[in-house]
N, C-alpha and C positions, 0 to 999 in steps of 0.2 A: 594180351590175347594172341592167339596163334596167327591171326591175319593182320596184325599190326606190324608194319615194317619197322626195323630198327632205325632210330632217328639219328640224323647228323645235322650239323648246322652249316649254313651258308651265309656269308656276309654279302649283302646285296650291294651292287654298285650304286652309290649315292650321288644325288645331285647337289647335296649340301654336306659339308664336312662336320657339322655339329650334331649329327645323329649317327647311331649305330643300329643296324637292323639285323636280327638273327631269325632264321626260318627253319622249321623242322621239315623232314620228309613227311609224306602224307600218311594219315590214318584212314583206313577204308571204313566208311560208314555204311556197312551192308544192311544191317537190320535195325539201326538206331531210329527211335521215334524222335528223340531230341537230345541235345547236348547243351551244357552250360559251363562257362568258365567260372570255377570256384575262386580262383585268384592265387596269390602267392602265400603259401604256408610252409613253415619249416625249411625255407630256402628253395622249395620247389614250386612249380606252377601246376596246379591241379585242374583237371577237367572231369566233369561228371557226365557219364553216358547213360541215357535211358534207352534200353533196348526192348521195352515193353514187358517182357517176362523176366528180365534180369537187369542189374544195375552195376555199374563199374566206375571206379575212379582211376584215372591214369595220371601219373606224375612225371614232369619233365624237369631236369636239373637246369642250372643257370645257362648252360651251353645248349639248351633245348634238345638234349638227348633224353630218351626215355629212361627214367630211373626205376620205376616199378609200376605195376598195375594191380588192382585189388577189386574183387567182387564184393558188393555189399549185400548182406542178408537182411531183407525186409520180411514182413509177415507173408505167408504163403498165399492167402486168399485174396487175389485180385488187388495187389498193391498198386496205387497210382500216386505219383508225386503231385503235391499241392504247391509247394514252394521251398525255397532254400535261402538261408541267411549265412553269410560268411562273417566270422568274427576275426579278432586279431590273432588267435592261436587255435581256432577250431572252426568247424562249419556244422550247421544244423539242417537236417532234412525233415520237413513236415509232409506227411503222406496220409492217405486214407486206405483202408482195407475192409474186407467183410469178415465178420465173425458171427456165425449162427444167424445169418440174414440181417445182422445189425451192421450199420456203417460206423466205423471207428476212426477217429482222428488221432494220429500218433506222431511222435517226434523222436528222431535219433540224433545225438550229438557225436561228432567224430573229431579226433585229433588230427594233427598234420599228416600222420601216416595212415589216415583213413581207418584208425582203430576206434571201435565203439567205446565212447566214454560214458554215455548215459542213454537210457531209453525210457520214455514215459508215454502212457496212453492218456491223451488229453481230454477226449470227450467221446461219449457213446450217443450217437444220434438216433439209436433205436432202429426199428424197421422202416425203411423208406422204399416205396415202390418205384422210385425214380432215382437217377444218379444225380446228386447235387452238383450244380455248376460252381464249384468253389472258386472264390477269388482270394488272392493272397497279397497283403500289403505289409511293407516293412516300415518301421519308424526311421527317422533321419539318422539316429545314432545306432541303428540296427540292434538295439537291445530288446525291442518288442516287435511283435508281428500280429496281424489281424487276419483271421480267416472268416469269410462270410459267404452266404449264398441267399438267393432270392427264392421265396416260396409263395406259390399262388399269385405271383406278380404283385403282391400287396404288402408283404412283410419281409423283413430282413433278419436272418439269424446270424449272430456274430459271436466269435470266440477270440478273446484276447490272450496272447501267449507271451510269457516272460521268457525270452530266448536265453538270457544269461543264466538264469536259475532253472530253466526248463520246467515250467509248470503253467497250468491254466490260471490266469489272473481272474477272469470272469467270463460268463456267457450271458447273452441277453437276446431278446426278441424286440425289434423295433417295428412298429406299425403306424406310420404317420397317417393322419387323416387325409382323405382325398388324394391318395398316392397312386400314381400310375408310373410304373418304372420307365416305360419307353418315352413318356412325355416329360417327366419331372426329374428323373435321376441325373445328377451331374457328377458327383465325386464322393469317395469315401476316404478319410484320412485316419491315421493312428499316430498319436503324439508319443514323445519319449517316455511318458508315464503309462502308456497303454490305453489311454482314453480314445474313444471313437467319435469322429465327427462325420455326420452325413449331410451333404449339401444337395438340396433340391432346388429346382428352378420352376417357378410358377408363372403362367400367363405370358410366356415368351412368344406372343403373336402380335401382329401389327394392329389388329382390332382391339387388343387388350393391353397395349403397351403402357398405358398410364397406370395399370395395376401390376406390371411386371416386377418381380422381386425374387431374391434368394431366400429360401427357408432353410435354416441351419439347425440341426439337431446334434447336440453333444451329449454323449453318455459317459458319465464319470463312474468307472467301475468300482472304485474303492467305497463310494457312498451309494452306489446303485441309483444315482440321480440323473435324470434326463432333463436337459435344458434346451428349450426351443426359442428361437427368435427370428425376426424377419428383417431383411435389408432391402429397402426399395431401390430401384435402379433409375430413378429420375426420368421416367418416360423414355428410356432407351431400351432397345432390344439387345440381348446378349448374342453376339456372333460366335465367340469362343471365350473360355475362361480357364484359369489354372489356379487352384488353391493350394496353399502350403502353410506350415507352421514356421514362424520365426521364433525359435526357442530362446535365442539370445536376448531379444527385445520383448518377449512374451506377447506375441501378437499372432492372430490368424490373418494371413495375407492372401489377397487375390489380385491377379492382374489379368487383363483380357482385352478383347476387342468388342466394340459395340457397333450397332447399326441404328440409324435414325428410323427408317421405315422398312427397308428391304433387307431381309436376312441373307440375300444372295451376295452381299458384299459388306465389308467392314468400313465404316466411316471414321472410326477413331479408336482410341484405346483408353482403358480406365485402370485406376489403381485403387484398391480397397484395403483398409487396415482396420482390424476389429480387436479391441482389448477383450479377452475372454471373460473377465470378471465384471466388465462394464460395457456390454455390447452396444448400449445406446450412444456411447461416445465414438461410434465408428466414423471413419473419414472416407468419403468417396470422391475421387477426382476424375473427371472426364476430359480428354483432349482430342480435338478433331485433327485428322491428318491434314497437314498443309500441302499446298500444291508442289512445293519444292521437293518434299520428301516423296510424294507419290510419283513425281517425274523421275527422281533418281532410282526408284524401285522398279517402275514399269517401263521406263523409256518411252518409245513411241506409242505403246498401249495406253499411256496416261491421257492421250488426246481423245480417246474413244470412250472413256468410261470415267465414272466418279467413284472414289473410294478404292478399296483393294479387295479383289475376289480371289477365291481358291487359295486361301491361306489358313494355316493352323498354328496354334501355339505348341512349341516343342518342349519348352521348359522355362522355369523362372529361377534365376540365380539371386540369392539373398546377398545384399550388401551389409557390411558390418554396422553401418549407421542406421539401419532400418529401411533403407530403400531397396530397390530391386532392379535387375536386368530382365526385361521381357524379351524372350527369344522366339521368333516366329519364322516360318518357312513357307514359301509358296509351293504347293504341291497339288496334283490333280491326277485322276485316273479316268481313262477312257476305255470303254468296251466296244469292240467293233468286230464285224465278221472277218474271218481270216481270208486272205487273198485266194481266189480260185474256187470259193465255196458259193454255190448258187442254190439256195433252198427257198421254199415257199415262206410266206409271211408268218404262217401259223406253225411252222416246223420248229419246235423248240429244241430239237436235237442238233441244230446247226452249230458248228464250231465257232468259237469266238476267241479273239485275241484281246488281251488287256494291256494297255499301254500305261506306263507309270512315268510321271514327270515330277522331278524334284529340282526346283530352281532356287531363286534368290533367298538368302537368309537375311533378316533384318533384326537389329538389336536396339532396344530403347532403354536407356538408363533413366530411372525415375528416383527423385529425391524422396526422403521420408515424408515431406510435406505434400507430395503428389505432383510437384512441379517437375517438368522434364529437364534432365541434365544434358543429354545428347541423344542423337539417333544416327545409326550407321547401317548401311546396306552392304552386304557381302555377296558379290555376284558369283553365280555358278549355274551350269546347265547340265542336268542329268536326265537321261532317257533310258528306259529299259522296257522289256516286254515279257509278260508271263512269268515274273520272278518274285511277285509280291513286294517289289521294291527293296529287297533285302540288301542289295549292294549300293543303294542310293542314300541320300541324306548325309549325315555327318556324325562325328563323335566329338564331344566337348571335353577337352583336356584342361583341367583347372590347375593353375599354379598361383602362388601368392601375388605375383606381379602381372599376370596376364591370363587370358583365355585363348586356347588354341582350338580352332575348328578344323578337324582333319576330315578329308573326303576324297573320293575318287573323282578325278576330272571328268571321266566318261565311264559308263558302265559297259565295259567290253574286256576281252581277254588280255589285250595289250594296252596298258593304261598308265597314266601318270597320277601319282598321289600328291595332293597339294594341301596347304594349310593356310588359314588366315590367323595371324597373331593379333589379337585385339587388346589394346592397352586400356588403362583405367580412364583415359581422357577421351575414349571413343575412336582414336586413330587405329587403323588396321593396316597390316602389311601382309601381302600374299607371297608365299614361298612355295617352290617345288621341292618335294622331299625325296621321291624315288620313282623309278620306273619299274613296272612289272614285266617288261618285255622279256620273253623267253624264260620266265620264272614260274609259270603255271599258277599264278595267284589270282584270286578274286576276293578282295578284302571286304568283310562285313563290318564296317565301322560302327554301325548302330549297336552291335553286340560286343564291342571291345570293353576291356576292364582296365581302369587306371590302377597301377600298383602303388605309385607314390608320385611325388612332384616331378620326377624325371623319367618315368617309365610307364608304358602301357603294353597290353597284350591284345592283339587283334586276331580273330579267327578268319581263316581263308577257306572258303568252301567252293570246290570246283569238281564237277563230275563225281559226286559222292566221295570226295576225298577232302579230309580236314587237315589243314596245316595251321600251326600257331606261329604268329609273327610277333617277335618282341622288338619294340621300338624304344630306344633309349636316347634321351637328350643329354648333351654335354654343355 
């Protein structure tokens, strides 16, 4: 595009000699609604740009110079992107558009050069007097995708897509009994066969904790069979949970945090494993936080409180033996009046500032039996204001021998980037990677993309200018 500067690469001054960092000159994000890193295809790094009324793919060569850019032609009537899936040699865009007042779901598959390979209309939703709030989920192997939306707050319309062969596998309407989306909905998953699992949470209240349970609905598209079952939570309340499929060991896995009585804090963690074909043989293990762990996590705060508050599950990493790594982060948001603003109590037009805190990460390794292997706390302190926390938290870089947690030490213009290298025995080492001083970088680690076991691409967004940062380990 005419306003994109020609790119050249800069080698950053490194604090460690085992990494190489290459940065592009900025791309001006003048009218972009969103952008997404597609990843490496055909030897280039591709970026998708959504400008609202037009769509573009920009490619950068290994030296991070602009190789080419190309406009994508979608249907003319109000196209909106639903989701994107990157394969080994192509990428697929699923979008919606209007045709004679009907809402249509369609998919385009593109090659490494952003050339259209295939185009398929997947579903005609008919006339809708509202705009569906589509949600998009990818399977672990990225061969399947699920598009769903909520209708009348009581039923879910779902569409399973075969991404590899680009066709609609099935469509279905799920209407669980006594279903309230805002009270019961927990999660939706799609497995590598394109089947959908809906997880609901019932009676998660202190007064009803003896009846608290997960209600799980799995829809098997090939047979149009819906299977429902209940997993009781042993008189505990669910503070937070994370469900995923372990395809290697053929299990539905959940790990999470529980509360004894007060949902304002987590008192321990749990591990749940369910054989899909014999759900009555489920295994639930609950472990209370010990004082030593809480003290290591909270420091002086541990003397004032019991349990752990203001924490959320970020992800669950599957172990080859059927166990998991439960990864959590302490984070919180505060809304306050901006300095110098003096308005009446009922004046809702007053300006507010929103503070974002992203602090310690802790990792719990759990054996397949549910027994704890080890627990590790990774200390960090991140604070920002009015930025949706986009520069905070971390990116998890996975290799066969270790996990690397990459993050900004502080959220500011001149910053140091650090990492924790976590080994399989729970030992962690902290390293400084690079300094952004005088480089005009603000790295968004949460939106990074891992290319392979030695390389990742990190977007940097500062003052409506996008740079791509390639980090390579040696």
